[in-house]
Every structure is written in structure tokens, then in C-alpha cells.
C-alpha positions as CSV (number, residue, x, y, z in Angstrom):
1,M,0.0,0.0,0.0
2,G,1.8,3.1,-1.1
3,L,0.9,6.6,0.0
4,S,-0.1,9.1,-2.7
5,N,2.4,11.8,-3.6
6,E,-0.3,14.3,-2.4
7,F,-0.2,12.8,1.1
8,Q,3.6,12.4,1.2
9,S,4.1,16.1,0.6
10,Q,2.0,17.1,3.6
11,A,4.0,18.3,6.6
12,L,3.4,16.0,9.6
13,R,3.9,16.8,13.3
14,P,7.6,16.4,14.1
15,G,8.5,12.7,14.8
16,L,5.2,11.4,13.6
17,Q,5.0,9.1,10.6
18,I,1.9,7.7,8.9
19,R,2.5,4.4,7.2
20,P,0.6,1.3,6.0
21,A,0.1,-1.2,8.8
22,E,2.3,-4.3,8.7
23,D,1.7,-7.7,10.2
24,H,3.9,-7.0,13.2
25,D,1.5,-4.1,14.2
26,A,-1.4,-6.4,15.1
27,A,-0.6,-6.5,18.8
28,E,-0.4,-2.7,19.0
29,I,-3.6,-2.3,17.0
30,A,-5.4,-4.7,19.3
31,R,-4.0,-2.9,22.4
32,I,-5.3,0.5,21.2
33,Y,-8.6,-0.9,20.2
34,H,-8.9,-2.5,23.7
35,Q,-8.3,0.9,25.2
36,A,-11.2,2.3,23.2
37,T,-13.5,-0.4,24.6
38,Q,-12.4,0.4,28.1
39,D,-12.8,4.1,27.7
40,N,-16.3,3.9,26.0
41,L,-15.4,6.6,23.5
42,A,-15.4,5.2,20.0
43,T,-16.5,1.6,19.7
44,F,-19.8,-0.1,20.5
45,E,-18.1,-3.4,21.3
46,S,-17.2,-4.4,24.8
47,F,-15.1,-7.6,24.3
48,L,-11.4,-8.1,24.2
49,V,-9.8,-8.2,20.8
50,R,-6.8,-10.4,20.6
51,P,-3.8,-9.8,18.3
52,E,-4.6,-12.9,16.4
53,D,-8.2,-11.6,15.8
54,R,-6.6,-8.4,14.3
55,E,-4.2,-10.4,12.1
56,Q,-7.1,-11.8,10.1
57,W,-8.9,-8.5,10.0
58,M,-5.7,-6.8,8.8
59,R,-5.4,-9.3,5.9
60,E,-8.8,-8.2,4.7
61,H,-7.5,-4.6,4.1
62,S,-6.1,-3.6,0.7
63,D,-5.3,-0.6,-1.4
64,D,-9.0,0.0,-1.7
65,Y,-9.6,-0.2,2.1
66,P,-6.3,0.9,3.6
67,L,-5.2,0.4,7.2
68,L,-2.7,3.0,8.4
69,V,-0.8,3.4,11.6
70,A,0.6,6.6,13.2
71,E,4.1,5.9,14.6
72,G,6.3,8.1,16.7
73,N,9.6,7.1,18.3
74,G,9.2,3.6,17.1
75,K,5.8,3.1,18.9
76,V,2.4,2.8,17.3
77,L,0.4,5.7,18.6
78,G,-2.9,5.2,16.7
79,W,-4.4,3.6,13.7
80,A,-7.1,4.4,11.1
81,S,-8.8,2.3,8.4
82,L,-11.3,2.6,5.7
83,Q,-13.8,-0.3,5.3
84,P,-16.8,-0.9,3.2
85,Y,-19.9,0.9,4.5
86,H,-22.4,-1.6,5.8
87,A,-25.6,-0.6,4.0
88,R,-28.0,-2.8,2.2
89,P,-27.5,-2.8,-0.7
90,R,-23.9,-1.8,-0.6
91,I,-23.4,1.7,-2.0
92,P,-20.3,2.0,-4.2
93,G,-18.2,5.2,-3.5
94,I,-19.0,5.3,0.3
95,V,-16.6,4.0,3.0
96,E,-16.6,4.0,6.7
97,L,-13.7,5.4,8.8
98,L,-12.4,4.0,12.0
99,I,-9.7,5.9,14.0
100,Y,-8.3,4.8,17.3
101,V,-5.5,6.6,19.2
102,D,-3.5,5.4,22.2
103,R,-4.9,7.1,25.2
104,D,-1.5,8.6,26.1
105,Y,-1.3,10.3,22.7
106,R,-4.9,11.7,22.4
107,R,-5.0,15.4,21.8
108,H,-1.5,15.4,20.3
109,G,-2.5,15.6,16.7
110,V,-2.3,11.8,16.0
111,G,-6.0,11.5,15.1
112,R,-5.9,14.6,12.9
113,E,-2.9,13.2,10.9
114,L,-4.5,9.8,10.5
115,M,-7.7,11.5,9.4
116,R,-5.9,13.5,6.8
117,A,-4.1,10.4,5.5
118,V,-7.2,8.3,5.1
119,E,-9.0,11.3,3.4
120,A,-6.2,11.5,0.9
121,R,-6.4,7.7,0.3
122,A,-10.2,7.9,-0.1
123,R,-9.8,10.8,-2.5
124,A,-7.2,8.9,-4.6
125,S,-9.4,5.8,-4.6
126,G,-12.3,7.7,-6.0
127,Y,-14.6,7.5,-3.0
128,F,-17.0,10.4,-2.7
129,K,-18.1,10.0,0.9
130,I,-16.6,8.8,4.2
131,I,-18.8,8.2,7.1
132,G,-18.0,7.7,10.8
133,R,-19.9,6.7,13.9
134,F,-18.8,7.1,17.5
135,L,-20.3,7.5,20.9
136,A,-21.9,10.9,21.1
137,H,-20.3,11.9,24.4
138,N,-16.9,11.7,22.7
139,E,-16.3,15.5,22.5
140,A,-12.8,15.1,21.2
141,S,-14.0,13.2,18.1
142,R,-16.8,15.6,17.5
143,K,-14.3,18.5,17.6
144,L,-11.8,16.7,15.4
145,C,-14.6,16.2,12.8
146,R,-15.8,19.8,12.9
147,L,-12.3,21.2,12.5
148,G,-11.6,18.8,9.6
149,G,-14.7,19.9,7.7
150,W,-16.8,16.9,8.5
151,R,-20.6,17.4,9.0
152,E,-22.5,15.9,11.9
153,V,-25.5,14.3,10.3
154,G,-27.3,13.4,13.4
155,I,-27.6,11.3,16.6
156,H,-28.9,7.8,17.0
157,Q,-30.5,8.0,20.5
158,K,-30.0,5.0,22.8
159,H,-28.2,3.2,20.0
160,T,-25.9,0.9,21.9
161,Q,-25.7,-0.5,25.4
162,L,-22.4,-1.0,27.2
163,E,-22.0,-2.3,30.7
164,G,-25.8,-2.0,31.2
165,R,-25.9,1.7,30.2
166,W,-27.5,3.1,27.0
167,Y,-25.4,5.4,24.8
168,D,-26.2,7.8,21.9
169,V,-24.1,7.5,18.7
170,A,-23.1,10.5,16.6
171,I,-23.1,10.0,12.8
172,V,-20.7,12.2,10.7
173,E,-19.8,12.4,7.0
174,F,-17.2,13.9,4.8
175,L,-17.9,14.6,1.2
176,I,-15.1,14.6,-1.4
177,S,-16.6,17.1,-3.9
178,E,-14.3,16.3,-6.9
179,N,-15.2,12.6,-6.7
180,L,-18.9,13.4,-6.1
181,A,-18.9,15.5,-9.3
182,R,-17.6,12.5,-11.2
183,Q,-20.6,10.6,-10.0
184,G,-22.8,13.2,-11.7
185,A,-24.0,14.9,-8.5
């Protein structure tokens, strides 16, 4: 999975590198995902994801659905992926974004750089819309989306239950206008 020239030319935060995930990143990806389940911020799942579970999931990613990691000082600080949007029927041109950042590196620009990287990959792949979902009380994600030009579409009320408590889920989208124009919209 190569990064587009457009992305490579962007200035990153000092010491931060965005790169395609590699097999040896599975344990760190699982660790950061597990933090998200503990913190009840981004994921609706409450079970432990093992590195071997992530290995199979990682193999399902491709140039069309990239999996990127943010690395600093030799440590994986966060990860982001594009995956098919689960709608029936499947809608070509729309993907769903997942971003997870190590809790020690949240609010340090890692999520913003990952978001920029996947937006560039989605643009280069011809996608016209990226969607995201996260727990509505996650103000940091809501702010990241607003600052990045994403639009909050709405809130699913009482959409998921974790540890016996109901949570609302925010739905966001990012339109890639040049690719949307190619679709005739």
C-alpha cells in the first residue's frame, strides 16, 4: 500500500510518521482498540480483541480499504482504516472510517494526521463520501470532525448498550466534492 504523492508532501507533526500497517503491528492495533472499549469513547463493542483476531482483520484490508498506523519514536500511537460501508444494498463510493488513538497520545495531533491520511487515500481511490460513527459523548472526536470539515448528520439515540448503560451515537460524514462531481451529483 503506497501513500499518494499528495499525502507524502503534507507536513506531519515532528516525529510522527503515517504508514501502512504491517503484520507486526497487530498487537499494538489490538491494544489501542482494547483501550477504546475500556474508555467507552469510539467503539460499540465491549469484548477483548486479541492480536490474532486483528491479524485476520488486517489481511482483509487492501489498497481499496487501507489500514494506516501513526508511529512516533518507534511506537504505534494510533491507527485508522477505511472499510466498506455496511448498508444494504452496498453503496459504491462510500466507505466508513475507523480511528483509534493510544490514550497517552490523544489530543496530540495523531488523530488529525490519521484522518488527513485516510481522506487522501479515499480521494485517490475515487470514494465520494466517508462516514463515521462514535459514541456521542466523545467530544474530542466531535471537535476533530468539525475542525476537519466533517458534517455531523445526526444522533442515534439510545443506539448501543455498554455495561448496562445506553449510549447515543453520533453520525458524521465527509464529502469529497471532486469525486462526487464524477458521479454526476
